[in-house]
N, C-alpha and C positions, 0 to 999 in steps of 0.2 A: 634492540631493546628487548631483552629477555625478561626483565621485571618492569612492571608498571607501578610507579611510586604514587601512593595515594595519601592524602591528608587523613588524620584521625577522624575528622568530621565526616568526610566522604565515606570512609570505611563504615562508620555507624549507619549512615544512610543506606549504603549498599546492603548491610546486614538487615536493616529494617525492611528493605524491599524483598530480600530473600525470604524473610519470615512471612510477609504478606503473600508472596507467590506460593509458598508451601501450603498456607492455609487455604488459598483459593484452589490449588491443585486438589487438595483433599475434598473440598466441597463439590468439585466437579467430577470426581471419580465415578459416581453412580448415575450420571445423566444418561438418558437413552440415546441410541444411535440417531434417532430422528432429531432430537434437540442438538446433538453434536453437529450434525450436518447443517442445521439451521443457523447455529451460532457461527460456524466457520464460513458459511457462504456470506453472511452479513459482513464479516471481517474481510474476506477476500474482496468483495465489491468495494468496501470502504477504502481498503489499501490501494486498489487499482485506481479508483477515482482520485484519491488524495495525491498519490505519487505522480499521476499524470498532470493534475492541476498545478502542483508545485512547479512543474516545468511549463506552465502556461497553456495546458490543454483546456478545453471549455465544456466538457461533458459533466453533467450532474451525476450523483450516485443513482438516482432514479433511472436515468438513461442508461447507465452502465449495467444496472440490474436487468433491464430489458434486453440489452445486447447479450449479456451472459445467458439469459433464458433462450434467446434465439439460437445462439451458437451451441448451447448444451443439447439441443435437439439432435445434433450430429457431432459426435466427439472426434470425428476425423479431422486431420490437419487441413483438409480442403474446405471445411465448413465456412471459414471466413471468406474465402474467395467466392464461394457459391452465394453467400448471403450479403456480401458487401454492398451491392447495388441497392438491395431492399433496405438495408440499414441506413445507408446514406440518404436515400430518397425520403425516408421517414424522419430523419433527424436534421435534414437540410444539408446542402452541399458544402456550406462554409465550415462544417465541422468534420470534413473528411479526414484531415490529418489527425485530429483528435481520436477519431474512430480507429485509425490504424495504430496509434499509440496505445489505445486501450486494449486492442486485440493482442498486441505483442506483450504488453505488460501482464495481461491475463495469462498468456501462455507460460511466461517465465515464472510467475508466482505459483501457478499450479504445479509446475515442475519442482520448484523449491519446496513447497509444502508436502508433495507426495513422495519425493525422491531424495530428501535431505541426507539420509543415511548412506545411500548409494553414491552420493556425490562427494563423499569424503574418502581419502584425502583430496583436497582441491588440486586441480592441475590447470595449466594454461589452456589446454585443449577444452576442458570443461567450461572455463570462463568465456573463451572465445565462442564456443558453441551456444551458450546461453545468450550471449550478446547478439549473436546472429538471429536467434529466435525472437529477441526483443524487437528487432528492426525488420523482421522478415516480411511484414505486411506493408511496409512503406517502400514503394519502388524506387524512390529517389535516394534511398540509403543502401541499396543493394551492393554498390561497389565498395562500401567501407564497413558493412556489418561483419562483425567477428574479426576485424583486422585492426591492429593498433594504428593510431593517428599518424599522419605524415606531415601535418601542419600544426602549428602552435594553437592551443585553445585555452580557455579560461573558465573558471566557475563564476557565473554572472548572476546577480540578483536583479530582477526587473520589477519595478513598481507598476502593477497592472493599471492603476488609476492614472498615473502621470507618464507612463512609458519610460521613465528614467531608469537607466541601467547602472549598476555599481559592480566593480570587480571585487569578488570575494576572495578568490585564490588565483594566483599566477601558477599554472600547473607545470608539470615536468616537461622539458623540451622533448619533441618527438625524436624517434630514432633510438640509439643505443641507451640513452639515459632512461627513457620510458621502459624499454625492454628489460634492462637490468633491474630497475625498480620493481617491476611486476614479478620477476623471478624471485627477488629478495622477499617481497611481500608474501607471496604464496608459500615459500619455504618457512618463513617466520610463522605464518598462520597455522600451517600444519603441525609445526613443532609445539606451538603454544596450545593447540587444541587437542592433539592426539599423542604428542610425544612426552618426553620426560619432564619438560618445563611446564609448570602449571601456574596460572594466576590464582590468587586466593579467592577471588570472586568471579562468577561467570560473565558479568557484563563488560568489564573493561576491555577484554580482548576483542570482542565484536565491535566495540566503539572505536578502538584504535585501528582495527582492520578497515572499517568503512572510511575513517578519516584519511588514512594513508592512500586508499584507493581513490578517493575524491581529489586528494592533492596531486596524485599522478595524472588523473583524468585521462586514462590511456586510450579511449576511443574518440572518434570524431563526433559522435552523437550518442545521446542516451545515457551518459555517465551518471546523471543524478538518479534517474529511475532505476538504473541497473545497480548502482551502489546501495540503494535502499533495499532492493531485493536480496543482494548479497548480505546485508546486515541481518535480515530475517533468516537467511540460510545459516549464518554464523550462530545466531541464537539457537537454532534448532540442532546445531551440531556440537554444542558445548558440552555434551555428555551428562547433563543433569536432567533427570526425568521430569521434574516439575516445570522446567523451562520447555522441554520438548512437548509436554501435554498442553501447556497454556499458550504458547506463541500463536497457534492457529486461532485463538480466541481473542487476541490483542490487536486492535486496529492501530498499529504504531504510526503509520503514515497519516492517518486521519488527524492525529494529534500533532504531528510535525506540521501539517498544513495549517492547523489552527495557530501555530506558533512560528509561522514562516519567517518573519523578520528576525526573531530571536535566533532561529536555526542558522540563518546565514551570518548573523553577527558573531555567533559562537564559533562557526567554522573559520571565520576570518581571525578571530582572537587566538585560536589554537596555534597558528603559525605566522601571525602577523601578515597573512595574505600571501605567503610564499611557500613553494615546494622546497623541501630539503632532502638531499640524498641521504643524510644521516637522520633517521627518525627520532633519535635522542633529542633533537632540537625542538620537537613538537611539545607544546604544553597541552596535554590531552585532558586534564582534569575538568576544565569548563564543559567540554562536550560530554563527559561521563555524567556530570551533574545534570546536564540538559536531558539526557536519556533516562536517568533515574526518575526525573519529574514526568517525562513523557509516558513512561511505562506505568508509573504509579497512577497517573491520570487515566490511562487507557484501561486499567483494571477496574476503574469506577464504572466503565461501560457495561461490564459483563452482567451485573444484576439487571440493567436496563434491557439488554438483549434477551435475558431469560424471561423477564416479565412480558416482553413482546411475544416470545414464543408461546407462553402460557395463554396469552390473549388470543393468539392466532388459532389455537386449538379449540377455543370456545366460540369461534365465529359460526354463525348459521350459514347454510348453503346460499341463502340469498345475499348475505353480507359478502361472502367469498365471490359470488358472481359479480357484484357491484365493484369489489376491490379489483377484480381482474380487468374490468373496463379501464381502470387507471393504469394498471401495469402494461396494458396494450398501448396506452398513449402517455408514456412517462413524461413527455415534454409539455403536455397540455393541462390546462385548468378546465375541468368539465362541469357542466350544469346538469340539473335534474332532467331536462328535456332530452339531452343527448343520451343519458343513461337509459331512459324509458325507451327511446328509439332503438338502442343497441340491444337491450335485454328483453324487452317486452314485458317487464315486470310493472305492476301498477304503481302509480306515483306515491301513494301512501306507504306502500311497503318499502319503496326505495328511500323515502324520507327517513323511515325508521332505521334502515340499514346504514344510511349516511350518518345519522346521529350516533349510532353505535361505533362506527369506524372513526369518527372524530374523537369520541370519548376515549377510545382505546389507542388513540394517537397513530392510527394508520393513515389518516387523511387530515389535512388542515382545511378549515373553512375560511374563505376569503370573501369579503363584501357582505352585503345585506339585501334582503328583499329579492326582487326579480334579478338583481345583478349578482346574486350569490354564485360563487364557483367553488369547486373543491380541487385539491391537488394532493398527489401522493407524497407521503412523508417517508424518508428513508432513515 
C-alpha cells in the first residue's frame, strides 16, 4: 500500500487540522522551559494513565503522577524495583499489576518522547527492545517480553461494568505469518516515512501503521499499550516540525480513553474484524477520521494546561504546602483536620488555601459541613 486513498472531505479535514497545528505551534514557540516541562509532564501522565486503563488497569492519573514523582527521584532503571514495595503498600496490593503496567508504559513513553529521532529507521530489534521495556517490571511476562507470540491471540474489548467481552480483531496467526507481516510493516513504514514515497498528509501513515500493527498483534501481551506508544513515535518521526513540537503537548490516549467504545468499533470496521496479509484490503479512512477528531479535541486541552500552569505560578507557599499534602496521598480524600495535623498550619489559613485551590481547580470539594473532604484534581 504505497498510496493511501482519501476522500475529498477527509482531505479537507486533514488540511484544516494541519492549519490548526501550525497556528498552535507558532503560539507555543516562545513558551519558557519551565512551562514546556509542566505541559509535557501533564501529557505524559495523562497518556500513561489512559493507555493502561484502556487495557483495564485501575490507577487514576493522580496516583500515576505520584508514582512518577517517586520514581523521578532516582532516574536509574533500578528505581522501580527499589520503590515497588513502598508504592504497592501505599496504593494497596490489589493494584500491583496496574503499578507494573504503569512503570513499563512510563519507561517506553519516555524513550519515545526523548529518542524519537534516534529510533528511525525502525527495526525489528528496536520494536522488540521497546516491548521488552514495556513488560520488564511484570515478572509473569518475562518469558515472552520482546518475543513474537507463539499462540493465537485477539483484540478484545471488555465492558468494565458487565465484564462482557467482544472480539474486535482476529489477529495474524503466530509463526511465519506474523514474522513476515512485521518485516513488511517495518519496511513499508520506513519507506513511507523517510524514503522516496510520501503521503500528502502527515497523519494517515501513522494511523495505518498502528492499525496494521494491531491487526498483526505480534506479541503475547501489551499490544494495545505498545501500539499506541508506536503511534506517538510515528507522529514524532513524520518529518514535520509542527508535529514534532506539538505531540509532547497532546494527550492522545486520554481522548482515546474517553471514546473507548468508538475506538474499538472503528478498529473492527476497518477490516471487518480480520487480519489480512494484503493491507490493501483494509478500509483505513474511518480510523483516520477518528484520529482527526481525537487530535483536534486534544488540542483543546492545551489552553487549559497553560492556564493551570499560570495559576500554579501564583500559588502562595501555604497553598503549595497544602497541595503537597494531597500529592502525597493521591488516592485519598482529605479533611481540614488531617491537613492541620500534617502541616501545623492554623485552621483559618488552611481554609483560605483550600478555597484558593478549589477556585483554581487544583482540588475538588466534596460534601458539606463537618463531612467536607477535598481531593486532588488532575
